[in-house]
Each structure stands twice: as C-alpha cells, then as structure tokens.
DRENTORKOL-3810 file (N, C-alpha, C; in nm, 4 decimals):
REM DRENTORKOL-3810
@n.u->0.0887; n.v->-0.1057; n.w->-0.0086; ca.u->-0.0023; ca.v->-0.0105; ca.w->0.0113; c.u->0.1002; c.v->0.1221; c.w->0.0085
@n.u->0.2031; n.v->0.1130; n.w->0.0626; ca.u->0.2996; ca.v->0.2362; ca.w->0.0698; c.u->0.3386; c.v->0.2619; c.w->-0.0794
@n.u->0.3741; n.v->0.1710; n.w->-0.1597; ca.u->0.4110; ca.v->0.1870; ca.w->-0.2996; c.u->0.3086; c.v->0.2740; c.w->-0.3719
@n.u->0.1904; n.v->0.2370; n.w->-0.3725; ca.u->0.0722; ca.v->0.3015; ca.w->-0.4426; c.u->0.0706; c.v->0.4387; c.w->-0.4030
@n.u->0.0810; n.v->0.4690; n.w->-0.2618; ca.u->0.0664; ca.v->0.6092; ca.w->-0.2315; c.u->0.1979; c.v->0.7077; c.w->-0.2949
@n.u->0.3025; n.v->0.6390; n.w->-0.2839; ca.u->0.4280; ca.v->0.7014; ca.w->-0.3318; c.u->0.3989; c.v->0.7411; c.w->-0.4798
@n.u->0.3570; n.v->0.6412; n.w->-0.5713; ca.u->0.3275; ca.v->0.6671; ca.w->-0.7077; c.u->0.2263; c.v->0.7670; c.w->-0.7283
@n.u->0.1151; n.v->0.7798; n.w->-0.6582; ca.u->0.0151; ca.v->0.8656; ca.w->-0.6779; c.u->0.0721; c.v->0.9993; c.w->-0.6446
@n.u->0.1548; n.v->0.9971; n.w->-0.5270; ca.u->0.2208; ca.v->1.1410; ca.w->-0.4940; c.u->0.3038; c.v->1.1968; c.w->-0.5910
@n.u->0.3786; n.v->1.1089; n.w->-0.6510; ca.u->0.4648; ca.v->1.1468; ca.w->-0.7744; c.u->0.3911; c.v->1.2026; c.w->-0.8869
@n.u->0.2900; n.v->1.1297; n.w->-0.9398; ca.u->0.1981; ca.v->1.1721; ca.w->-1.0521; c.u->0.1356; c.v->1.3083; c.w->-1.0108
@n.u->0.0984; n.v->1.3292; n.w->-0.8914; ca.u->0.0445; ca.v->1.4589; ca.w->-0.8571; c.u->0.1402; c.v->1.5747; c.w->-0.8700
@n.u->0.2705; n.v->1.5533; n.w->-0.8170; ca.u->0.3648; ca.v->1.6483; ca.w->-0.8330; c.u->0.3996; c.v->1.6980; c.w->-0.9914
@n.u->0.4030; n.v->1.5758; n.w->-1.0766; ca.u->0.4082; ca.v->1.6019; ca.w->-1.2241; c.u->0.3146; c.v->1.6786; c.w->-1.2780
@n.u->0.1911; n.v->1.6563; n.w->-1.2314; ca.u->0.0536; ca.v->1.7219; ca.w->-1.2806; c.u->0.0775; c.v->1.8669; c.w->-1.2487
@n.u->0.1132; n.v->1.9102; n.w->-1.1336; ca.u->0.1086; ca.v->2.0419; ca.w->-1.0790; c.u->0.2242; c.v->2.1246; c.w->-1.1458
@n.u->0.3444; n.v->2.0466; n.w->-1.1940; ca.u->0.4312; ca.v->2.1254; ca.w->-1.2721; c.u->0.3951; c.v->2.1608; c.w->-1.4148
@n.u->0.3173; n.v->2.0515; n.w->-1.4591; ca.u->0.2608; ca.v->2.0568; ca.w->-1.6034; c.u->0.1363; c.v->2.1898; c.w->-1.5848
@n.u->0.0800; n.v->2.1889; n.w->-1.4990; ca.u->-0.0214; ca.v->2.2810; ca.w->-1.4771; c.u->0.0315; c.v->2.4267; c.w->-1.4656
@n.u->0.1349; n.v->2.4516; n.w->-1.4088; ca.u->0.1869; ca.v->2.5847; ca.w->-1.3977; c.u->0.2619; c.v->2.6267; c.w->-1.4985
@n.u->0.3177; n.v->2.5200; n.w->-1.5902; ca.u->0.3719; ca.v->2.5452; ca.w->-1.7269; c.u->0.2790; c.v->2.5929; c.w->-1.8299
@n.u->0.1565; n.v->2.5203; n.w->-1.8200; ca.u->0.0396; ca.v->2.5633; ca.w->-1.8832; c.u->-0.0103; c.v->2.6998; c.w->-1.8753
@n.u->-0.0043; n.v->2.7392; n.w->-1.7225; ca.u->-0.0682; ca.v->2.8647; ca.w->-1.6845; c.u->0.0241; c.v->2.9832; c.w->-1.7335
@n.u->0.1663; n.v->2.9688; n.w->-1.7518; ca.u->0.2613; ca.v->3.0575; ca.w->-1.8177; c.u->0.2637; c.v->3.0865; c.w->-1.9542
@n.u->0.2162; n.v->2.9784; n.w->-2.0367; ca.u->0.2062; ca.v->2.9756; ca.w->-2.1708; c.u->0.1268; c.v->3.1024; c.w->-2.2356
@n.u->0.0147; n.v->3.1346; n.w->-2.1894; ca.u->-0.0548; ca.v->3.2420; ca.w->-2.2430; c.u->0.0116; c.v->3.3784; c.w->-2.2354
@n.u->0.1015; n.v->3.3957; n.w->-2.1165; ca.u->0.1591; ca.v->3.5149; ca.w->-2.0978; c.u->0.2798; c.v->3.5398; c.w->-2.1929
@n.u->0.3511; n.v->3.4096; n.w->-2.1914; ca.u->0.4747; ca.v->3.4134; ca.w->-2.2874; c.u->0.4373; c.v->3.4348; c.w->-2.4293
@n.u->0.3092; n.v->3.3636; n.w->-2.4870; ca.u->0.2416; ca.v->3.3989; ca.w->-2.6199; c.u->0.2129; c.v->3.5521; c.w->-2.6428
@n.u->0.1604; n.v->3.6164; n.w->-2.5384; ca.u->0.1390; ca.v->3.7447; ca.w->-2.5574; c.u->0.2597; c.v->3.8430; c.w->-2.5841
@n.u->0.3573; n.v->3.8032; n.w->-2.5152; ca.u->0.4766; ca.v->3.8858; ca.w->-2.5203; c.u->0.5321; c.v->3.8547; c.w->-2.6568
@n.u->0.5400; n.v->3.7381; n.w->-2.7118; ca.u->0.5947; ca.v->3.7119; ca.w->-2.8579; c.u->0.5037; c.v->3.7783; c.w->-2.9677
@n.u->0.3748; n.v->3.7826; n.w->-2.9474; ca.u->0.2897; ca.v->3.8467; ca.w->-3.0475; c.u->0.3203; c.v->3.9813; c.w->-3.0432
@n.u->0.3245; n.v->4.0410; n.w->-2.9312; ca.u->0.3536; ca.v->4.1802; ca.w->-2.9057; c.u->0.4809; c.v->4.2228; c.w->-2.9777
@n.u->0.5785; n.v->4.1320; n.w->-2.9617; ca.u->0.7097; ca.v->4.1726; ca.w->-3.0110; c.u->0.7019; c.v->4.1796; c.w->-3.1715
@n.u->0.6405; n.v->4.0779; n.w->-3.2182; ca.u->0.6212; ca.v->4.0721; ca.w->-3.3836; c.u->0.5259; c.v->4.1708; c.w->-3.4375
@n.u->0.4182; n.v->4.2023; n.w->-3.3536; ca.u->0.3408; ca.v->4.2923; ca.w->-3.4089; c.u->0.3618; c.v->4.4602; c.w->-3.3709
@n.u->0.4416; n.v->4.4665; n.w->-3.2745; ca.u->0.4583; ca.v->4.6114; ca.w->-3.2361; c.u->0.6017; c.v->4.6472; c.w->-3.2355
@n.u->0.6770; n.v->4.6000; n.w->-3.1620; ca.u->0.8147; ca.v->4.6144; ca.w->-3.1313; c.u->0.9054; c.v->4.6208; c.w->-3.2555
@n.u->0.8964; n.v->4.5027; n.w->-3.3178; ca.u->0.9815; ca.v->4.4809; ca.w->-3.4344; c.u->0.9606; c.v->4.5694; c.w->-3.5570
@n.u->0.8458; n.v->4.5961; n.w->-3.5894; ca.u->0.8130; ca.v->4.6878; ca.w->-3.7125; c.u->0.8725; c.v->4.8241; c.w->-3.6629
@n.u->0.8417; n.v->4.8753; n.w->-3.5421; ca.u->0.8784; ca.v->4.9932; ca.w->-3.4895; c.u->1.0312; c.v->5.0233; c.w->-3.5067
@n.u->1.1149; n.v->4.9097; n.w->-3.4594; ca.u->1.2436; ca.v->4.9270; ca.w->-3.4603; c.u->1.2923; c.v->4.9323; c.w->-3.6163
@n.u->1.2389; n.v->4.8595; n.w->-3.7105; ca.u->1.2860; ca.v->4.8510; ca.w->-3.8543; c.u->1.2562; c.v->4.9899; c.w->-3.9190
@n.u->1.1411; n.v->5.0645; n.w->-3.8815; ca.u->1.1035; ca.v->5.1935; ca.w->-3.9328; c.u->1.2123; c.v->5.2888; c.w->-3.8818
@n.u->1.2405; n.v->5.2872; n.w->-3.7603; ca.u->1.3466; ca.v->5.3683; ca.w->-3.6926; c.u->1.4898; c.v->5.3498; c.w->-3.7522
@n.u->1.5202; n.v->5.2355; n.w->-3.7971; ca.u->1.6467; ca.v->5.1991; ca.w->-3.8545; c.u->1.6417; c.v->5.2601; c.w->-4.0016
@n.u->1.5484; n.v->5.2492; n.w->-4.0665; ca.u->1.5104; ca.v->5.3102; ca.w->-4.2196; c.u->1.5283; c.v->5.4463; c.w->-4.1937
@n.u->1.4763; n.v->5.5222; n.w->-4.0986; ca.u->1.4785; ca.v->5.6647; ca.w->-4.0852; c.u->1.6202; c.v->5.7132; c.w->-4.0611
@n.u->1.6801; n.v->5.6425; n.w->-3.9587; ca.u->1.8258; ca.v->5.6786; ca.w->-3.9323; c.u->1.9017; c.v->5.6535; c.w->-4.0455
@n.u->1.8996; n.v->5.5553; n.w->-4.1271; ca.u->1.9801; ca.v->5.5346; ca.w->-4.2642; c.u->1.9482; c.v->5.6547; c.w->-4.3527
@n.u->1.8312; n.v->5.6813; n.w->-4.3710; ca.u->1.7835; ca.v->5.7900; ca.w->-4.4661; c.u->1.8548; c.v->5.9299; c.w->-4.4253
@n.u->1.8434; n.v->5.9657; n.w->-4.3072; ca.u->1.9018; ca.v->6.0806; ca.w->-4.2555; c.u->2.0557; c.v->6.0884; c.w->-4.2622
@n.u->2.1227; n.v->5.9809; n.w->-4.2384; ca.u->2.2615; ca.v->5.9673; ca.w->-4.2666; c.u->2.2947; c.v->5.9856; c.w->-4.4086
@n.u->2.2195; n.v->5.9265; n.w->-4.4922; ca.u->2.2326; ca.v->5.9535; ca.w->-4.6483; c.u->2.2061; c.v->6.0606; c.w->-4.7192
@n.u->2.1632; n.v->6.1749; n.w->-4.6226; ca.u->2.1227; ca.v->6.3106; ca.w->-4.6849; c.u->2.2562; c.v->6.3763; c.w->-4.7337
@n.u->2.2404; n.v->6.4668; n.w->-4.8299; ca.u->2.3551; ca.v->6.5411; ca.w->-4.8537; c.u->2.3161; c.v->6.6708; c.w->-4.9260
@n.u->2.3972; n.v->6.7587; n.w->-4.9360; ca.u->2.3813; ca.v->6.8803; ca.w->-4.9686; c.u->2.3056; c.v->6.8940; c.w->-5.1037
@n.u->2.2004; n.v->6.9659; n.w->-5.1157; ca.u->2.1142; ca.v->6.9864; ca.w->-5.2434; c.u->1.9853; c.v->6.8906; c.w->-5.2603
@n.u->1.9611; n.v->6.8033; n.w->-5.1363; ca.u->1.8577; ca.v->6.7176; ca.w->-5.1446; c.u->1.7291; c.v->6.8008; c.w->-5.0724
@n.u->1.6114; n.v->6.7711; n.w->-5.1322; ca.u->1.4973; ca.v->6.8251; ca.w->-5.1019; c.u->1.4333; c.v->6.7334; c.w->-4.9740
@n.u->1.3952; n.v->6.7937; n.w->-4.8822; ca.u->1.3468; ca.v->6.7268; ca.w->-4.7869; c.u->1.2051; c.v->6.7823; c.w->-4.7131
@n.u->1.1466; n.v->6.7097; n.w->-4.6279; ca.u->1.0204; ca.v->6.7485; ca.w->-4.5747; c.u->1.0463; c.v->6.7255; c.w->-4.4206
@n.u->1.0392; n.v->6.8527; n.w->-4.3542; ca.u->1.0486; ca.v->6.8307; ca.w->-4.2066; c.u->0.9304; c.v->6.7539; c.w->-4.1267
@n.u->0.9552; n.v->6.7459; n.w->-4.0031; ca.u->0.8412; ca.v->6.6701; ca.w->-3.9189; c.u->0.7346; c.v->6.7678; c.w->-3.9256
@n.u->0.7520; n.v->6.9201; n.w->-3.9243; ca.u->0.6274; ca.v->7.0197; ca.w->-3.9315; c.u->0.5789; c.v->7.0311; c.w->-4.0552
@n.u->0.6426; n.v->6.9663; n.w->-4.1651; ca.u->0.5513; ca.v->6.9887; ca.w->-4.2868; c.u->0.6207; c.v->7.0856; c.w->-4.3792
@n.u->0.7354; n.v->7.1472; n.w->-4.3448; ca.u->0.8255; ca.v->7.2338; ca.w->-4.4297; c.u->0.8948; c.v->7.1629; c.w->-4.5216
@n.u->0.8750; n.v->7.2253; n.w->-4.6598; ca.u->0.9454; ca.v->7.1612; ca.w->-4.7571; c.u->1.0622; c.v->7.2641; c.w->-4.7777
@n.u->1.1860; n.v->7.2085; n.w->-4.8236; ca.u->1.3203; ca.v->7.2744; ca.w->-4.8355; c.u->1.4312; c.v->7.1922; c.w->-4.8983
@n.u->1.5459; n.v->7.2849; n.w->-4.9288; ca.u->1.6464; ca.v->7.2178; ca.w->-4.9911; c.u->1.7582; c.v->7.2414; c.w->-4.8828
@n.u->1.8344; n.v->7.1306; n.w->-4.8670; ca.u->1.9565; ca.v->7.1296; ca.w->-4.7743; c.u->2.0696; c.v->7.2226; c.w->-4.8419
@n.u->2.1063; n.v->7.3160; n.w->-4.7740; ca.u->2.2170; ca.v->7.4103; ca.w->-4.8159; c.u->2.3602; c.v->7.4164; c.w->-4.7329
@n.u->2.3305; n.v->7.3431; n.w->-4.6122; ca.u->2.4555; ca.v->7.3113; ca.w->-4.5295; c.u->2.4144; c.v->7.2154; c.w->-4.4244
@n.u->2.5296; n.v->7.1575; n.w->-4.3847; ca.u->2.5140; ca.v->7.0460; ca.w->-4.2792; c.u->2.6285; c.v->7.0551; c.w->-4.1783
@n.u->2.5944; n.v->7.0256; n.w->-4.0496; ca.u->2.7090; ca.v->6.9857; ca.w->-3.9582; c.u->2.6451; c.v->6.8591; c.w->-3.8838
@n.u->2.7175; n.v->6.8388; n.w->-3.7605; ca.u->2.7034; ca.v->6.6997; ca.w->-3.6900; c.u->2.5383; c.v->6.6973; c.w->-3.6625
@n.u->2.4951; n.v->6.7788; n.w->-3.6092; ca.u->2.3634; ca.v->6.7740; ca.w->-3.5464; c.u->2.2363; c.v->6.8351; c.w->-3.6260
@n.u->2.2681; n.v->6.9475; n.w->-3.7117; ca.u->2.1848; ca.v->7.0060; ca.w->-3.7844; c.u->2.1968; c.v->7.0131; c.w->-3.9358
@n.u->2.0824; n.v->7.0545; n.w->-3.9968; ca.u->2.0889; ca.v->7.0892; ca.w->-4.1547; c.u->2.0447; c.v->7.2418; c.w->-4.1506
@n.u->2.0994; n.v->7.3072; n.w->-4.2504; ca.u->2.0532; ca.v->7.4279; ca.w->-4.2859; c.u->1.9543; c.v->7.4104; c.w->-4.4107
@n.u->1.8570; n.v->7.4492; n.w->-4.3922; ca.u->1.7582; ca.v->7.4213; ca.w->-4.5172; c.u->1.7016; c.v->7.5511; c.w->-4.5686
@n.u->1.7004; n.v->7.5550; n.w->-4.6943; ca.u->1.6465; ca.v->7.6941; ca.w->-4.7685; c.u->1.5002; c.v->7.6493; c.w->-4.8101
@n.u->1.4025; n.v->7.7263; n.w->-4.7527; ca.u->1.2617; ca.v->7.7312; ca.w->-4.7583; c.u->1.2152; c.v->7.8151; c.w->-4.8630
@n.u->1.2792; n.v->7.9224; n.w->-4.8927; ca.u->1.2397; ca.v->8.0170; ca.w->-5.0017; c.u->1.3738; c.v->8.1001; c.w->-5.0363
@n.u->1.3504; n.v->8.1748; n.w->-5.1380; ca.u->1.4839; ca.v->8.2728; ca.w->-5.1955; c.u->1.5307; c.v->8.3372; c.w->-5.0455
@n.u->1.6515; n.v->8.3128; n.w->-5.0216; ca.u->1.7211; ca.v->8.3745; ca.w->-4.9241; c.u->1.6678; c.v->8.3618; c.w->-4.7981
@n.u->1.6049; n.v->8.2668; n.w->-4.7651; ca.u->1.5300; ca.v->8.2293; ca.w->-4.6452; c.u->1.5734; c.v->8.0970; c.w->-4.5922
@n.u->1.6689; n.v->8.0903; n.w->-4.4766; ca.u->1.7233; ca.v->7.9572; ca.w->-4.4446; c.u->1.7003; c.v->7.9384; c.w->-4.2977
@n.u->1.6707; n.v->7.8144; n.w->-4.2691; ca.u->1.6390; ca.v->7.7803; ca.w->-4.1246; c.u->1.7303; c.v->7.6627; c.w->-4.0919
@n.u->1.7670; n.v->7.6461; n.w->-3.9544; ca.u->1.8382; ca.v->7.5319; ca.w->-3.9000; c.u->1.7443; c.v->7.4337; c.w->-3.8570
@n.u->1.7507; n.v->7.3042; n.w->-3.9095; ca.u->1.6668; ca.v->7.1976; ca.w->-3.8615; c.u->1.7324; c.v->7.0830; c.w->-3.8009
@n.u->1.7033; n.v->7.0293; n.w->-3.6828; ca.u->1.7763; ca.v->6.9180; ca.w->-3.6212; c.u->1.7547; c.v->6.8033; c.w->-3.7055
@n.u->1.8756; n.v->6.7191; n.w->-3.7350; ca.u->1.8666; ca.v->6.5927; ca.w->-3.8092; c.u->1.7501; c.v->6.5023; c.w->-3.7690
@n.u->1.6915; n.v->6.5005; n.w->-3.6408; ca.u->1.5835; ca.v->6.3992; ca.w->-3.6125; c.u->1.4416; c.v->6.4694; c.w->-3.6439
@n.u->1.4478; n.v->6.5862; n.w->-3.6900; ca.u->1.3246; ca.v->6.6448; ca.w->-3.7286; c.u->1.2908; c.v->6.6353; c.w->-3.8912
@n.u->1.3753; n.v->6.5818; n.w->-3.9636; ca.u->1.3514; ca.v->6.5419; ca.w->-4.0959; c.u->1.2774; c.v->6.4228; c.w->-4.1132
@n.u->1.1621; n.v->6.4622; n.w->-4.1729; ca.u->1.0619; ca.v->6.3389; ca.w->-4.1845; c.u->1.0807; c.v->6.2546; c.w->-4.3067
@n.u->1.1013; n.v->6.3228; n.w->-4.4231; ca.u->1.1223; ca.v->6.2187; ca.w->-4.5342; c.u->1.2014; c.v->6.3137; c.w->-4.6464
@n.u->1.2472; n.v->6.2399; n.w->-4.7368; ca.u->1.3202; ca.v->6.2876; ca.w->-4.8395; c.u->1.2027; c.v->6.3250; c.w->-4.9583
@n.u->1.2068; n.v->6.4428; n.w->-5.0149; ca.u->1.1016; ca.v->6.4904; ca.w->-5.1108; c.u->1.1076; c.v->6.4179; c.w->-5.2352
@n.u->1.0034; n.v->6.4023; n.w->-5.3142; ca.u->1.0113; ca.v->6.3480; ca.w->-5.4513; c.u->1.0829; c.v->6.4393; c.w->-5.5423
@n.u->1.1595; n.v->6.3709; n.w->-5.6292; ca.u->1.2650; ca.v->6.4599; ca.w->-5.6974; c.u->1.1869; c.v->6.5725; c.w->-5.7946
@n.u->1.0637; n.v->6.5317; n.w->-5.8348; ca.u->0.9983; ca.v->6.6342; ca.w->-5.9223; c.u->0.9133; c.v->6.7562; c.w->-5.8517
@n.u->0.9249; n.v->6.7303; n.w->-5.7151; ca.u->0.8423; ca.v->6.8620; ca.w->-5.6377; c.u->0.9457; c.v->6.9789; c.w->-5.6305
@n.u->0.8937; n.v->7.0965; n.w->-5.6151; ca.u->0.9488; ca.v->7.2137; ca.w->-5.6003; c.u->0.9802; c.v->7.2375; c.w->-5.4616
END
C-alpha cells in the first residue's frame, strides 16, 4: 500500500508542474505576439529613418516633421541648414527630417 501512495504522490507533483507551465504559456504567447506586431516593425522603421537621415547630402529636397519643404544648403553633425524660400534659411535638427521629398516636387 505504501508503494501506491508514493506513485500517486509523484504523479500529482508532475501534474502540478505541468499545470504551472500551461498557466505561463498565455503570458509568453502575448509577449511573443507583441514583439512581432509592435516592437519589431517600430525598430525597423526607426532604422530606415536613421539610414535615410545619414544618407542626406547638400542639395537634397526634404520635408521636416512640421511639414516644411526645403532644400539642404548646409550640414553639420547635428543640424541641417534648409532653404525654404529665396534667401530664407532655417536650421533643422537631423531628427526632425521626416522624409526625402520627391525629385519632381519644388
């Protein structure tokens, strides 16, 4: 009779370990789904933006985060000098450049 009780106790321990693992699985699944649906695309987009800003050169037409269109006339490590009209130049932080304007736009 002692052998049967020991066997039943061991099977109960195994069942409780399996139950706790099954309880953790939904939480892990939520984190995996969140990574692939939210974090990974956001990191990819940030990397593309960083590469675009690094590849800009003098004469490129850009659009700032505020929607101002202009042409790059000067550069330094942290800013661009952008000409937005004849003889009107503004300094723009590199991080505020939203996009490279289409080549055919003015």
